C-alpha positions in Angstrom: 12.8 45.0 2.8 12.6 48.1 0.7 9.4 49.6 -0.7 10.4 48.8 -4.2 10.9 45.2 -3.4 7.5 44.9 -1.6 5.9 46.2 -4.8 7.5 43.6 -6.9 6.3 40.6 -4.8 3.0 39.1 -5.7 0.0 39.6 -3.5 -0.9 36.4 -1.8 -3.5 37.6 0.7 -6.3 36.3 -1.5 -5.2 32.8 -1.1 -6.6 31.0 1.9 -3.3 29.3 2.7 -1.5 32.6 2.7 -1.8 33.2 6.3 -0.3 29.8 7.1 2.6 30.2 4.6 5.9 31.0 6.2 7.4 34.5 5.5 10.5 34.9 3.4 13.8 34.7 5.3 16.3 37.4 5.6 18.3 36.3 2.5 15.5 37.1 0.1 14.6 33.5 -0.6 10.9 32.9 -0.9 9.1 30.1 0.8 7.2 27.7 -1.4 3.5 27.0 -0.4 2.9 23.3 -0.7 -0.6 23.4 0.8 -2.9 21.3 -1.4 -5.6 23.3 -3.1 -9.2 22.3 -2.5 -10.8 22.6 -5.9 -13.7 20.8 -7.3 -13.4 17.0 -7.7 -13.7 16.0 -11.3 -15.5 12.7 -12.0 -15.3 10.6 -15.1 -18.1 10.7 -17.4 -20.8 8.2 -16.6 -19.8 8.0 -12.9 -21.9 9.8 -10.4 -20.5 9.7 -6.9 -19.3 6.0 -7.1 -15.8 5.4 -5.9 -13.7 3.1 -7.9 -12.3 -0.1 -6.6 -8.6 0.1 -5.5 -6.7 -2.5 -7.5 -4.0 -2.8 -4.7 -4.7 -6.5 -4.3 -3.7 -7.1 -7.9 -0.4 -5.4 -7.3 0.2 -7.4 -4.2 -0.7 -10.7 -6.1 1.7 -9.8 -8.9 4.6 -9.0 -6.5 4.0 -12.3 -4.7 3.9 -14.1 -8.0 7.2 -12.5 -9.0 8.8 -13.5 -5.7 7.5 -17.0 -6.0 8.8 -17.2 -9.6 12.2 -15.9 -8.5 12.4 -17.9 -5.3 10.8 -21.1 -6.6 9.8 -23.6 -3.9 11.8 -21.7 -1.3 9.5 -18.7 -1.6 6.4 -20.9 -1.5 7.6 -22.6 1.6 8.4 -19.3 3.2 5.0 -17.6 2.4 3.1 -20.7 3.3 4.8 -21.0 6.6 4.4 -17.3 7.3 0.7 -17.5 6.5 0.2 -20.6 8.5 1.9 -19.0 11.5 -0.3 -15.9 11.2 -3.6 -17.8 10.8 -2.5 -20.1 13.7 -2.1 -17.1 16.0 -5.3 -15.5 14.9 -7.2 -18.7 15.4 -5.8 -19.0 18.9 -6.9 -15.4 19.5 -10.5 -16.3 18.5 -10.7 -15.7 14.8 -13.0 -18.3 13.3 -13.9 -16.8 10.0 -11.4 -15.2 7.5 -11.8 -12.8 4.6 -9.9 -15.6 2.6 -12.0 -17.2 0.0 -12.0 -20.4 2.0 -13.7 -18.6 4.9 -13.2 -21.0 7.8 -9.7 -20.5 9.4 -9.4 -24.4 9.7 -9.7 -24.7 6.0 -7.1 -21.9 5.5 -4.7 -23.7 7.8 -5.1 -27.0 5.9 -4.6 -25.1 2.5 -1.4 -23.4 3.8 -0.1 -26.7 5.3 -0.7 -28.5 1.9 1.1 -25.6 0.1 4.1 -26.0 2.5 4.1 -29.7 1.8 4.2 -29.2 -2.0 7.0 -26.7 -1.5 8.9 -29.2 0.7 8.5 -31.8 -2.1 9.7 -29.3 -4.7 12.8 -28.5 -2.6 13.5 -32.2 -2.0 13.1 -33.0 -5.8 15.6 -30.3 -6.7 18.2 -31.3 -4.1 17.9 -35.0 -4.6 20.2 -36.5 -7.3 
């Protein structure tokens, strides 16, 4: 690198991530520093230190509703059977209380079995003449 080129490059020694940034290679290309900056965290007005609730569950519910709408009773049967199998294994492993609204895993198993039966009835009613 020539003296003139060194003078043209910006001084990055003030940045804390500059020591970790890779040096430019021999072709003259510069490396891009993708290190996230640590600046002050801005909070919305009226919120002081409270973290918002992640609405991920709502996205999951909407996706499952879409799949159920597209798949009809077949999707309901699949998800009910999948949930039943998961809760059956968890109950055999010792889980007695669930984070599900029903709470007791026996109630959850009954609920999922009923959903599967409703789906089976829906499939039968579509296939029968």
